[in-house]
PADREN-72094 format. One line per 2 residues: number of its first residue (from 0); for each residue x, y, z of N, C-alpha, C. Coordinates in Angstrom, 3 decimals. Layout:
<pts>
NUM> X/Y/Z/X/Y/Z/X/Y/Z ~ ...;
</pts>
This chain:
<pts>
0> -24.808/41.300/-16.144/-25.592/41.508/-14.941/-25.953/43.246/-14.862 ~ -27.076/43.300/-14.714/-27.417/44.877/-14.375/-27.294/45.077/-12.961;
2> -26.892/46.402/-12.650/-26.813/46.733/-11.243/-27.480/48.263/-11.320 ~ -28.208/48.317/-10.100/-28.695/49.802/-9.914/-28.008/50.195/-8.625;
4> -27.654/51.480/-8.450/-27.146/51.953/-7.114/-27.955/53.090/-6.909 ~ -28.119/53.264/-5.693/-28.973/54.424/-5.152/-28.273/54.829/-3.837;
6> -28.246/56.218/-3.697/-27.476/56.757/-2.588/-28.407/57.620/-1.916 ~ -28.650/57.474/-0.474/-29.205/58.303/0.052/-28.859/58.163/1.537;
8> -28.361/59.300/2.235/-27.595/59.387/3.618/-26.384/58.619/3.862 ~ -25.376/58.636/2.880/-24.244/58.024/2.878/-24.429/56.490/2.880;
10> -25.572/55.938/2.407/-25.704/54.597/2.431/-25.976/54.158/0.737 ~ -25.133/53.173/0.433/-25.099/52.620/-0.949/-26.115/51.299/-0.831;
12> -27.155/51.175/-1.778/-27.859/50.123/-1.791/-27.570/49.555/-3.237 ~ -27.089/48.214/-3.526/-26.708/47.859/-4.635/-27.734/46.648/-4.938;
14> -28.582/46.711/-6.048/-29.519/45.787/-6.356/-29.073/45.152/-7.854 ~ -29.169/43.963/-7.941/-28.985/43.270/-9.135/-29.715/42.015/-9.686;
16> -29.632/41.604/-10.693/-30.469/40.357/-11.035/-29.676/39.103/-10.625 ~ -30.184/38.101/-10.087/-29.755/36.869/-9.547/-28.799/36.269/-10.629;
18> -27.825/35.495/-10.304/-27.133/34.872/-11.435/-27.821/33.690/-11.788 ~ -27.410/33.129/-12.976/-27.984/31.616/-13.357/-27.647/30.486/-12.439;
20> -28.243/29.691/-11.987/-27.773/28.610/-11.463/-26.701/27.776/-12.262 ~ -25.421/27.391/-11.691/-24.344/26.848/-12.343/-24.275/25.332/-12.223;
22> -23.903/24.619/-13.030/-24.024/23.109/-12.937/-22.423/23.011/-12.491 ~ -22.337/22.105/-11.328/-20.831/21.930/-11.099/-20.627/20.232/-11.176;
24> -19.621/19.921/-12.162/-19.367/18.413/-12.196/-18.156/18.210/-11.540 ~ -18.103/17.212/-10.666/-16.871/16.970/-9.763/-16.401/15.613/-10.046;
26> -15.251/15.350/-10.718/-14.678/14.138/-11.294/-13.915/13.618/-9.795 ~ -14.208/12.571/-9.576/-13.298/12.050/-8.369/-12.479/10.775/-9.007;
28> -11.278/10.934/-8.477/-10.236/9.812/-8.982/-10.375/8.706/-8.168 ~ -10.396/7.491/-8.665/-10.277/6.437/-7.659/-8.881/5.829/-7.787;
30> -8.178/6.298/-6.578/-6.818/5.988/-6.632/-6.652/4.194/-6.620 ~ -5.695/3.856/-7.365/-5.489/2.230/-7.388/-4.848/1.982/-5.994;
32> -5.110/0.563/-5.712/-4.643/0.057/-4.369/-3.247/0.041/-4.460 ~ -2.350/0.624/-3.346/-0.992/0.412/-3.383/-0.221/-0.539/-2.505;
34> -1.055/-1.392/-1.781/-0.700/-2.350/-0.952/0.404/-2.089/0.199 ~ 0.187/-0.919/0.781/1.246/-0.535/1.600/1.144/-1.139/2.853;
36> -0.160/-1.379/3.269/-0.164/-2.214/4.558/0.422/-3.624/4.502 ~ 0.019/-4.284/3.463/0.526/-5.549/3.159/2.177/-5.436/3.034;
38> 2.725/-4.673/2.475/4.266/-4.563/2.496/4.829/-4.491/3.917 ~ 4.079/-3.331/4.414/4.466/-3.200/5.942/4.585/-4.506/6.873;
40> 3.309/-5.127/6.642/3.306/-6.582/7.244/4.307/-7.331/6.847 ~ 4.577/-7.709/5.761/5.763/-8.606/5.065/7.006/-8.098/5.738;
42> 7.389/-6.761/5.707/8.703/-6.274/6.289/8.666/-6.627/7.888 ~ 7.685/-6.383/8.642/7.721/-6.570/10.073/7.778/-8.201/10.603;
44> 6.945/-9.069/9.683/6.619/-10.322/10.146/7.171/-11.542/9.179 ~ 7.692/-11.003/8.161/8.005/-12.200/7.338/9.560/-11.872/6.841;
46> 9.671/-10.997/5.674/10.984/-11.064/5.033/11.295/-9.506/4.960 ~ 12.241/-8.921/5.788/12.783/-7.468/5.704/13.104/-7.144/4.420;
48> 13.968/-8.036/3.779/14.549/-7.447/2.434/13.331/-7.145/1.543 ~ 12.592/-8.167/1.117/11.630/-8.116/0.067/10.417/-6.924/0.609;
50> 10.510/-6.997/1.933/9.271/-6.160/2.322/9.640/-4.614/2.170 ~ 11.132/-4.308/2.266/11.405/-2.960/1.960/11.391/-2.675/0.474;
52> 11.573/-3.543/-0.335/11.467/-3.389/-1.606/9.814/-3.311/-2.052 ~ 9.178/-3.871/-1.440/7.529/-3.747/-1.728/7.100/-2.439/-1.181;
54> 7.754/-1.986/0.044/7.218/-0.665/0.570/7.853/0.327/-0.569 ~ 8.930/0.348/-1.078/9.384/1.241/-2.064/8.579/1.232/-3.366;
56> 7.909/0.118/-4.022/7.108/0.268/-4.796/5.877/0.754/-4.539 ~ 5.278/0.453/-3.474/4.017/0.955/-2.940/4.115/2.614/-2.820;
58> 5.272/3.037/-2.437/5.272/4.556/-2.237/5.531/5.133/-3.702 ~ 6.113/4.480/-4.533/6.140/4.936/-6.047/4.841/4.905/-6.605;
60> 3.880/3.936/-6.231/2.708/3.784/-6.794/1.687/5.070/-6.292 ~ 1.922/5.452/-5.051/1.298/6.622/-4.494/1.637/7.667/-5.078;
62> 2.779/8.005/-5.407/3.367/9.103/-6.192/2.898/9.086/-7.473 ~ 2.746/8.207/-8.255/2.380/8.077/-9.612/0.667/8.478/-9.633;
64> -0.001/7.911/-8.496/-1.283/8.409/-8.416/-1.382/9.772/-8.257 ~ -0.705/10.390/-7.132/-0.905/11.713/-7.099/-0.416/12.764/-8.347;
66> 0.455/12.195/-9.113/0.802/12.875/-10.341/-0.141/12.573/-11.522 ~ -1.282/11.738/-11.240/-2.186/11.493/-12.275/-1.872/10.560/-13.214;
68> -0.851/9.674/-13.172/-0.515/8.509/-13.903/-1.047/7.469/-13.103 ~ -2.289/6.964/-13.367/-2.887/5.861/-12.677/-2.662/4.467/-13.175;
70> -2.253/4.503/-14.558/-2.016/3.268/-14.902/-0.525/2.788/-14.579 ~ 0.408/3.787/-14.475/1.614/3.560/-13.773/1.607/3.319/-12.215;
72> 0.479/3.907/-11.625/0.389/3.689/-10.275/-0.250/2.088/-10.049 ~ -1.142/1.817/-10.811/-1.713/0.443/-10.875/-0.635/-0.620/-11.006;
74> 0.260/-0.395/-11.919/1.427/-1.348/-12.212/2.239/-1.750/-11.100 ~ 2.834/-0.399/-10.541/3.553/-0.373/-9.411/2.991/-1.054/-7.940;
76> 1.728/-0.766/-8.152/0.937/-1.502/-6.758/1.048/-2.911/-6.991 ~ 0.655/-3.423/-8.199/0.602/-4.816/-8.432/2.148/-5.362/-8.147;
78> 3.225/-4.695/-8.587/4.452/-5.159/-8.277/4.668/-5.248/-6.739 ~ 4.287/-4.173/-6.040/4.347/-4.232/-4.644/3.705/-5.566/-4.100;
80> 2.541/-5.889/-4.601/1.710/-7.009/-4.059/2.327/-8.309/-4.433 ~ 3.122/-8.273/-5.582/3.563/-9.506/-5.917/5.012/-9.785/-5.278;
82> 5.710/-8.622/-4.855/7.042/-8.674/-3.926/6.707/-9.189/-2.763 ~ 5.537/-8.687/-2.185/4.940/-8.985/-0.768/4.365/-10.470/-0.801;
84> 3.923/-10.893/-1.684/3.662/-12.434/-1.807/4.767/-13.182/-1.965 ~ 5.880/-12.995/-2.646/7.202/-13.493/-2.737/8.091/-13.614/-1.379;
86> 7.759/-12.383/-0.631/8.501/-12.451/0.761/7.747/-13.390/1.678 ~ 6.515/-13.516/1.646/5.755/-14.472/2.328/6.204/-15.918/1.948;
88> 6.080/-16.146/0.698/6.381/-17.567/0.120/7.844/-18.002/0.734 ~ 8.580/-16.987/0.429/10.145/-17.240/0.769/10.351/-17.502/2.285;
90> 9.723/-16.615/3.009/9.670/-17.096/4.647/9.074/-18.222/4.874 ~ 7.789/-18.918/4.535/7.371/-20.019/4.625/8.472/-20.953/4.230;
92> 8.757/-20.907/3.172/9.822/-21.911/2.685/11.083/-22.153/3.467 ~ 11.498/-20.943/3.891/12.793/-21.042/4.961/12.374/-21.680/6.033;
94> 11.056/-21.421/6.743/10.746/-21.914/7.933/10.484/-23.545/7.880 ~ 10.040/-24.058/6.547/9.843/-25.437/6.516/11.238/-26.182/6.385;
96> 12.073/-25.420/5.611/13.608/-26.003/5.500/14.340/-26.121/7.089 ~ 14.049/-24.970/7.512/14.617/-25.091/8.910/13.969/-26.245/9.995;
98> 12.825/-26.244/9.813/12.022/-27.200/10.713/12.510/-28.753/10.158 ~ 12.765/-29.092/8.775/13.112/-30.071/8.451/14.493/-30.665/8.808;
100> 15.343/-29.605/8.889/16.845/-29.723/9.180/16.819/-30.015/10.908 ~ 16.209/-29.389/11.565/16.000/-29.428/12.811/15.574/-30.877/13.354;
102> 14.634/-31.330/12.660/13.928/-32.581/12.918/15.016/-33.787/12.612 ~ 15.628/-33.662/11.302/16.667/-34.711/11.075/17.635/-34.867/11.770;
104> 18.226/-33.621/12.244/19.371/-33.469/13.363/18.895/-34.006/14.593 ~ 17.964/-33.721/14.937/17.269/-34.276/16.337/17.320/-35.881/16.279;
106> 16.459/-36.438/15.106/16.556/-37.908/15.080/17.880/-38.442/14.950 ~ 19.084/-37.742/14.402/20.303/-38.512/14.190/21.078/-38.618/15.508;
108> 20.696/-37.348/16.488/21.146/-37.411/17.746/20.447/-38.704/18.518 ~ 19.284/-38.545/18.499/18.507/-39.889/19.138/19.133/-41.075/18.780;
110> 19.189/-41.358/17.314/19.739/-42.790/17.052/20.930/-42.860/17.359 ~ 21.888/-41.880/17.621/23.311/-42.131/18.045/23.433/-42.188/19.407;
112> 22.435/-41.595/20.182/22.449/-41.897/21.713/21.917/-43.324/21.926 ~ 21.085/-43.706/21.127/20.460/-45.168/21.399/21.342/-46.222/21.063;
114> 22.369/-45.868/19.833/23.326/-46.919/19.652/24.563/-47.109/20.791 ~ 24.954/-45.857/21.272/25.889/-45.822/22.310/25.599/-46.291/23.417;
116> 24.235/-46.118/23.993/23.889/-46.860/25.157/23.467/-48.198/25.104 ~ 23.226/-48.434/23.750/22.748/-50.109/23.620/23.920/-51.030/23.571;
118> 24.838/-50.595/23.593/26.216/-51.477/23.708/26.579/-51.900/24.883;
</pts>
C-alpha cells in the first residue's frame, strides 16, 4: 500500500490506495440435538432417576459440541433421547401395573363384602 503524506499548518493528510475487497467465508456449525427439554420433561413428569441421567447425557452432548466433537455430541444426544424414552415407558408400565393391582384389590373387597352380606 502506497501512502503519501503532506504537511501544512500542523495538519497531516494521509492518502493511500484502497485495499482490495476481501472474501470472507463463514462456516457455521450445526449443533446436534441434545434433547435437554425432553430430559427435563421426563425428570419432572415421569421418572426422576432416568430423567436425571438423561439430563447429564444432554449436558455432556452440549459440552462435546462446544469442544468441536460433533460426532460425540450426536452420540450422547441420542443416548439422552433413548434414556428419556425409557423413563416414559417405565413410568407408563408402572402406572398400568398400579391400576391393575388397585382394580383387582377393589374387586376382591367387593366380592368379599357381597359374600359376607349375602349370608
